[in-house]
N, C-alpha and C positions, 0 to 999 in steps of 0.2 A: 564381401564375405557374408554368408547367411548364418545367423546364429539365433538361438532363443534366449529370452531373458525375462527378468522380473521387473515390472514397471511399478515404481513408487513415485507418485506425483508426476513430474516431468522427467524423471531420471530412470534410466534403464541399467540394471545390473546384469551383465551378460553371464549366462550359465555355462560352466566349463565341462561338467561331467555328463551332459546329455546333449545330443545334437538336434533332436526333434522333440516336439511335444508328445508325439506318439510313443517314442522311446521312454520319455519321462513317465507317462501314464502307465505303460506296461510294467515298469520297474518300481511303481509306487514311490517315485523319487522325490516327492515334495518335501519330505522331512530330512533329506540329505543332499541338498543342493550345494554345489561348490561354485562360487562366484569369482569372476575376474576381478583383480584389484582395481582396474580402471572402469569407470562408469561412462555412460553415453547419455547425451541429452536427446530427448524425444525428437526435437526438431532436426537433429543431425542424421537421423536414420529413416529408412523407408520401411513401414510396417507391411509385411506380407500377411496373407491369410494365416491364422494360427495353425491350421492343419491344411497345408497347401495340396497334399495328395492323400486324400482319405483312402483307407484300405478296402472299404466296402461302400456300396451305394449309401447315400443319405437316406435315413428313415424319416418319412414325412407323415404328418397328420393332415387330412383334408377336412375342410368345413368344421373346424374345432372352436370357432367363435360363433355364437348364435346369429349375431347381426350379419356376419359374412355369409353364412349358409343361406340366410333369407335373401340377401342382395343378389345372389346368383341363382336363385331358385328357378327362374325362367330363362336363364341365359345359356346354360350348358345342357346338352342332351343327357338324360338320366339323372339330372340334378333334382333330388327329391326333398330339398329343404333340410331342416335340422335332423341330423342322424340319431338313431337310437343306440348305435354302437360305434366305436371308433373306426374311422376310415383311414387305412394305411396305404401308402404307395411309396415307391423308392425313386430316387433322383440320381441318375448317373452323373458322377462328378469325378472325372479323371484328375482334374485340377480345379481348385476353388480360387476365387478372386478375392483379394483383400480390400481394405479401405483405400480409396484413391485409385483403385484399379479400374480399367475400362471394361465395359461389357458390350459385346457385339449385338447389334440390332437385327442383323440379317434382313435389313430393310429392302434389299433387292428381291426378296422372295416372300417375305411375310410382313404383315402390317398390324399385328395385334399383340405386340410385346407388352407384358404387364409386370408389375412389381408386387411383392408380398413380404412385408416385414414379419419376422418370426423370432421367437425366443428359441435359441439353439441350446441343446443340452449335450454335453460331452460325457460319455459313459466312462466310469472310473475302473470298473473291473468286470470280469466275466460273470454272467448270471443267467439263470434259467428258472422259470417258475418262481419269480420274485414276489413275495407277499407285498401288498400295497404299503403296509406300514414299514417296510424295509427299503422302499424305493430311494429315499434320500441317501442311503449308504452307497448307492451305485452311481452317484453323480460326482464327477470330477469338477465340473464347472459349467459356466454359461457363456454364451456369446450371442452376438446379433447375426441373424441370417436374413438374406434377401433371396427369396425363392422366385427368381425371374422365370417367366414362362411365356409361351406363345399360345394364346387362347384359341386361335383357329385350329391348331393341331389337336388341342384337347377336345374340341368339338368334333372335328372330322374323324378322329380315331376312336371316339367314345370311350376313351380311357386317357390317363394323364401322363404316362411314362415318357413318350416321345416329346410331348409339348413342354415337359419340365426339364428335359435332359440335353438341351443344346449346349455346345461348348461355351464356356464363360458365364453360364446362367446360374451358377451356384456361388453366391458371395457370402463370405464369413468374416467377422472381425468387429471392431478393430483389434480386440484382444479376447482372451478367455479370462473371466473372473472366476476364481476358484470358489467352490461351493461354500466354504467357511465364511466368505465375505458377504453372502447374501442370505437374508433370513428366509427360512423355508416354511411354507411354500412361497415362492416369489410372488410379490404383489407390486409389480413395476410398471410404470407408464411406458407404453410402446407406441411409437409414432413413425410415420413415413411422410416425407415431403418430396414433392417434385417441383424443381425450379422455385423453391421457396414457398410453395402452396402446400399447406397441411392436408394430406389426403386421408391418412389413417391416424386414429388417436383413441387408444383404449388402454386397458391394463391387463397384465398377464394373469391376474386372478379371475378373469372372465372366460377362461377356457371351459368348454363344455365338459371335456374329459380331462381331469387334472393330471398332474405328473404322476401321482401315486397310481392312478388308473392306467395311464399309458404304460408304465413299466410293468405292472402286474399283468395287464392284458396282453401286451405284445410278447412278453417273455414266456407265456404259456406254451411250452413245447418248442420255443425258439430261443436260441442262445444269443444274448447280447455280449459283445466283446469290448475290451478296453479300447477307447478311442472312437467307438461308434458315435455318430452324430445324429441326434434326433431333432428335427424341426417340428415344433409343437402346434403349428397352425397360424393363420393370419386373421386379424380383425377386419371389419367392414372398411370400405374406402378404396378398394382396388380399382384400377382403371376401368375394368369391364363392368363394374357395378354402377357407373354413372350413365346418365341418359342425356346426350349421346355419350358413348364410351370415351375415356381419356387414356388412350394407349400411348406408350412411350415412343419417342422418335430420336434419331441421332441428334446429339448435342444436349439432351436433357441431363440434368443432374438429379440424382436420387439420393436422399439422405434418410437412411433407416436408423432409428435411435431407440435404445432401451435404457431407461433410468438405471444408473449404477453400473452400466457396462460401457456405453459410449456410442459414438456415431460411426456408422458404416456408410461411407460416401463413395458413390460410383457414378461415373460419367458414361452415358450411352454413346457408342460410336457407330 
């Protein structure tokens, strides 16, 4: 049986009056949760992606850490280094993959699969033309995202949509931490390991365009909806940035982690 719940330590309190996180967000339900009298131990359940079927494409920021923008400056066509304005793209995600979920390599046709650990933001309520000083009010919570992608498609298509949108390449989890539990603006260590090797290691405070700017800029003339997912960008250390590149292959284990949120662990198949 699939349910949502509140995690406290290693104990899960199953929520009875909402069936999905999207439903909970849309009804502003955090203040009126009803719990099952029985609790579950974390080890006894399988954690799925917190929003397994997003209603819209994931909203993504490209090149939003200076070190990452510079490492790819000469790697991808039209890559001009550090941007002067936010770079947005969307990622098709009919289904997202949770922690411990497997991610398809498509190794029979592509050989340039890459990883990108990102701070994910879950939008709390509808908003348009949001002032930067009000951005925090529109955040339901935070999660870890891994924006898996195929670099050769990004290069060949000279844009990112197809290379970012292969099935299973949107990983989210292990949980959503509500906004009240993380000091704003978030200054959290963000890392990614491949087979135990630390590849990415930065802090979320190093965003070129911070969360206030993202919300105010993107919402100019564009409506954000409850449950929208924003991936805020990735720091240096992606596979393509190495010389020679360190692309993913079947059997690899990728651990994306953000301080205060948790580890998103995926095996490449």
